[in-house]
Structures are given as C-alpha cells and as structure tokens.
C-alpha positions as CSV (number, residue, x, y, z in Angstrom):
1,M,114.2,119.2,134.5
2,A,116.9,117.5,133.9
3,L,119.0,117.7,137.1
4,R,120.2,114.5,138.5
5,D,121.2,113.8,142.5
6,V,123.6,111.4,144.0
7,D,122.7,109.4,146.9
8,R,123.6,111.1,149.9
9,S,125.5,108.1,151.3
10,G,127.5,108.6,148.1
11,R,126.4,105.7,146.1
12,R,125.2,106.5,143.1
13,P,121.9,105.1,141.6
14,A,121.8,102.0,140.0
15,A,121.8,103.4,135.8
16,V,122.9,107.0,135.2
17,A,122.6,107.8,132.1
18,P,125.3,110.8,130.3
19,A,124.6,114.0,130.8
20,D,125.9,116.8,128.7
21,V,127.2,119.2,131.3
22,L,128.2,118.6,135.5
23,V,127.7,121.7,137.5
24,I,130.2,121.4,140.6
25,G,129.7,124.0,143.3
26,G,128.2,127.4,144.2
27,E,125.4,128.8,146.2
28,P,122.8,126.6,146.0
29,S,120.3,129.3,145.0
30,A,123.2,130.5,142.0
31,R,123.1,126.6,141.1
32,Q,119.7,125.6,140.3
33,A,119.5,128.9,138.4
34,V,122.4,127.7,136.5
35,V,120.4,123.9,136.0
36,T,117.3,125.6,135.3
37,G,118.9,128.4,132.5
38,L,120.9,125.0,130.8
39,T,118.0,123.0,130.9
40,A,115.8,125.0,129.6
41,E,118.2,125.6,126.9
42,G,117.8,121.6,126.2
43,F,121.2,120.4,128.2
44,V,121.0,117.6,130.7
45,V,122.7,119.1,133.5
46,A,123.9,116.7,136.9
47,A,124.7,119.2,139.6
48,A,127.0,118.7,142.4
49,A,127.4,121.1,146.1
50,D,130.9,120.5,146.5
51,G,134.3,118.9,144.7
52,A,133.9,115.9,146.2
53,E,130.4,114.7,145.2
54,G,131.5,116.7,141.7
55,L,134.2,113.7,141.3
56,R,132.2,111.2,142.6
57,L,130.0,112.3,139.9
58,L,132.8,112.8,136.9
59,D,132.7,109.3,136.2
60,G,128.8,108.0,136.3
61,H,127.6,110.6,134.7
62,R,130.0,110.9,131.4
63,P,129.7,114.7,130.9
64,A,130.6,116.2,127.8
65,V,131.3,119.1,129.7
66,V,132.1,120.1,133.8
67,L,131.0,124.1,134.7
68,L,133.6,124.1,138.0
69,D,132.6,127.0,140.4
70,L,136.6,127.4,141.9
71,V,134.8,128.5,145.6
72,L,134.1,125.5,146.7
73,P,133.0,124.5,150.2
74,D,135.1,122.0,151.2
75,Q,138.6,122.2,149.1
76,S,140.3,124.1,146.5
77,G,138.7,124.8,143.1
78,L,141.6,124.7,141.9
79,S,142.6,121.1,143.3
80,V,139.2,120.3,141.9
81,F,140.5,121.3,138.3
82,R,143.4,119.3,138.4
83,R,141.8,116.0,139.9
84,I,139.7,115.9,136.8
85,G,142.2,116.2,134.6
86,A,144.0,113.7,136.0
87,R,140.3,111.7,135.9
88,A,138.7,112.3,132.3
89,A,139.4,113.9,129.0
90,V,136.4,116.5,129.3
91,P,136.6,120.3,128.8
92,V,136.2,122.1,132.2
93,V,134.9,125.9,132.2
94,T,135.8,127.5,135.5
95,V,133.4,130.3,137.2
96,A,134.5,132.4,139.5
97,D,133.8,136.6,141.0
98,A,134.5,139.2,138.5
99,G,137.1,141.0,141.0
100,N,139.0,137.0,140.9
101,E,141.7,137.8,138.2
102,L,144.2,135.8,139.8
103,D,141.8,132.5,139.9
104,A,141.1,133.2,135.7
105,V,144.5,133.1,135.3
106,L,145.9,130.5,136.8
107,S,142.6,128.1,135.3
108,L,143.6,129.4,131.8
109,E,147.3,128.7,132.4
110,A,146.4,124.8,133.8
111,G,144.4,124.4,130.7
112,A,140.8,125.1,131.5
113,A,138.8,125.7,128.4
114,D,136.9,128.6,129.1
115,H,136.5,130.6,132.5
116,V,133.4,133.2,133.0
117,T,132.9,135.5,135.4
118,R,129.7,136.0,138.1
119,P,126.8,137.3,137.3
120,I,126.5,135.5,134.0
121,G,123.1,135.1,131.8
122,N,122.1,131.3,130.8
123,R,122.4,132.3,127.1
124,E,125.7,133.9,127.1
125,L,126.7,130.6,129.4
126,S,125.0,128.5,126.7
127,A,126.4,129.8,124.1
128,R,130.3,129.6,125.7
129,L,129.4,125.4,126.6
130,R,128.6,125.2,123.3
131,A,131.5,126.9,121.4
132,V,133.8,124.3,123.7
133,L,131.9,121.3,123.0
134,R,132.5,123.0,119.4
135,R,136.0,122.7,119.8
136,S,136.7,119.4,122.3
137,P,138.7,117.1,120.0
138,H,137.0,113.9,122.1
139,P,133.0,115.0,122.0
140,P,131.6,112.3,124.0
141,H,128.0,113.0,123.4
142,P,125.7,113.4,120.6
143,L,124.7,116.8,121.9
144,S,127.9,118.1,118.9
145,Q,126.6,116.0,116.2
146,A,123.2,116.3,114.3
147,A,122.6,112.9,113.6
148,P,124.4,109.7,115.7
149,A,126.1,107.4,114.2
150,G,123.9,104.2,115.4
151,P,120.4,103.2,114.9
152,I,117.5,105.2,116.6
153,E,114.5,104.3,117.1
154,A,111.5,106.3,118.6
155,G,108.2,104.7,118.8
156,P,106.9,104.1,114.9
157,L,110.0,106.2,113.5
158,V,113.6,104.1,113.2
159,L,116.4,105.6,111.2
160,D,119.5,104.6,110.0
161,P,122.1,107.3,109.5
162,Q,124.8,105.5,108.1
163,R,121.8,104.7,105.1
164,R,120.6,107.7,105.9
165,L,117.4,105.7,105.5
166,A,114.1,106.4,107.5
167,T,111.1,104.9,108.1
168,V,107.8,105.1,109.9
169,R,104.9,102.9,110.7
170,G,107.3,100.3,108.3
171,R,107.3,103.2,105.7
172,Q,110.2,104.7,104.4
173,L,110.2,108.7,104.2
174,D,111.6,110.8,101.6
175,L,114.1,112.9,103.1
176,A,115.8,116.1,102.3
177,R,119.1,116.2,103.2
178,K,118.3,118.4,105.9
179,E,115.4,117.1,106.9
180,F,116.8,114.0,107.7
181,D,119.5,115.7,109.5
182,L,116.7,117.6,111.5
183,L,115.0,114.3,112.5
184,A,117.6,112.6,113.6
185,L,118.5,115.1,116.0
186,L,115.3,115.4,117.6
187,A,114.7,111.5,117.3
188,A,117.9,110.9,119.0
189,E,116.9,112.7,122.4
190,H,113.6,111.7,122.0
191,D,110.8,112.8,125.3
192,R,113.8,115.7,125.8
193,V,113.2,119.2,124.4
194,V,116.3,120.4,121.8
195,T,115.9,124.4,121.4
196,R,115.7,126.2,118.5
197,T,119.3,127.4,119.1
198,R,120.6,124.2,118.8
199,C,118.5,123.0,116.0
200,L,120.0,126.2,114.0
201,E,124.1,125.9,115.4
202,Q,123.9,122.3,114.6
203,L,122.0,122.2,111.2
204,W,122.6,125.8,109.8
205,P,126.1,126.6,111.9
206,E,126.4,129.7,108.6
207,R,122.5,130.7,109.8
208,S,121.0,133.9,108.9
209,H,118.3,135.9,110.6
210,G,116.3,134.4,108.2
211,E,117.4,130.6,109.4
212,S,114.5,130.6,112.0
213,R,111.8,130.5,109.9
214,T,113.8,127.6,107.4
215,L,113.4,126.0,110.5
216,D,110.2,126.4,111.1
217,T,109.5,125.1,107.3
218,H,111.3,122.5,107.5
219,I,109.3,121.1,110.7
220,K,106.6,121.5,109.0
221,R,107.6,119.4,105.9
222,L,108.5,116.7,108.3
223,R,105.2,116.7,109.9
224,A,103.5,116.0,106.5
225,K,105.9,113.1,106.2
226,V,105.5,111.4,109.4
227,E,102.5,112.4,111.1
228,E,99.5,110.9,110.5
229,D,97.3,114.5,110.9
230,P,99.9,117.1,110.0
231,A,97.5,119.5,111.7
232,H,97.5,117.7,115.1
233,P,101.5,116.3,115.8
234,A,101.5,113.2,118.0
235,H,105.2,113.1,118.0
236,L,107.1,116.1,116.6
237,L,105.5,119.1,119.3
238,T,106.2,122.4,119.6
239,V,107.6,123.7,123.3
240,R,106.2,126.9,122.7
241,G,109.4,129.6,123.4
242,V,111.8,127.0,123.4
243,G,111.8,124.6,120.7
244,Y,111.1,121.2,119.8
245,R,110.4,117.6,121.2
246,F,109.7,114.3,119.5
247,R,107.3,112.3,121.3
248,P,107.6,108.7,120.6
C-alpha cells in the first residue's frame, strides 16, 4: 500500500516522495477505505487524520490533488481549505455528508475543484479526481502525462521521451507511438501498479469498449520486444483485475 504516515511528533521522514492524493480527515475506518480504494486504482496516497497534520504533509508530499473532509476533529474544514489555497496551487476536492448542502455551496464558491458527498464509491471518486487533474493548470506529477519529459531508467530499460528512443539491454527497440507511450507510462511508475483505467484514460481518452482489447494487444506486443521470454515475462507484469506493473 502506498499510504505514508507522518511521525506523531510532527517531524517528517528524511526523504518524502510525491503523492498523487493527500487525504485529510474523515473517520479512521472511512479514511482507510478511501486510501485502500485509491491505491488499488493506481494512486499514490498520503493521509492525515486532522487539519494540522494535513497542512504539515502538504509541503513534504507535494500532492497533485487534496481530498479534504470538511468535518475535522481539530478545526474548521473551510478554514483548512483556505490555508491550503494560501500555501500551494493545488486543486482541492471537498467531502461532506449528503445532507450538508451549505458546506458544499460554501466550498465550491470558495474555489473547490469539486465536491463529493458520502458515501461515494471508489471508482467514482477515482474518476472525479482524474477529471480534476485533467483540468488542473498546474499538473505537478506524472499522473497527468502519458510520457514524462525526462529520461527514464528502469532495470535494463532506458527511454528518452524527448527523442522517442528506447533501448533494452543496449538494444534499440522499434516501437509504434502508442507502444512507446504505454511503455513510458509503466516504466515511469516502475514497481507501482498502473490500472487499466489509467492506461486507457491517458492513451486512449476517446476510448470505446473495444479499446480494452487494444490495451491487451499493446502489452502483448511490448512483451515480444522487451522480454527475453515473452511467455514468462520478467518485467511487464499483469496484476489480475487491476492493471500492469513494470518490474525493473
């Protein structure tokens, strides 16, 4: 699981990687369910129990989007919302109970990127967060890009997105455009699962039902070009029911 905790003394770990989503607040069991669901959808998630912890994590984790429960144990959710806006140009999606229309209106009028009501399914929440990220004018994380700009090295694989070149074990690969973009997406997230939904949204945004088979075909072609034994892949791994993972 990609959940990251902060030291209860308030000290951050020495090295903190970026998070796709920072989840702030919510009942502990509900917050854990959100973290588990978003992780299964391919997000990297940091979580905070209250507003003070959430604000501490904001700088260290550099999230792409914040999911903020407006009911917090230590302070007003709308107050934390305003403090987030003063500290970082990051979209905020607020959460409240279905009957709490006033908080929904106030947060949207204050500039929230979206508002969701409990209960919400993980797939719908994931889709809403990805929609927010597509609209964001400041995408801070490779989540919103099919191919990162910098060089990618993952085990025997080296990709240069700028020159559209890929080599494996020193051998240059002959890749079609979508094959390169898919390989770059998986390699950039190496050792983390990339969901089928994310692959389709980033590479085939206009997808139809048939595009799912297209994704499988592209994976099969990549294995034939990257793997020493395509029938028993060592790098392009299937995570059943979820998506794919590139193992260096």
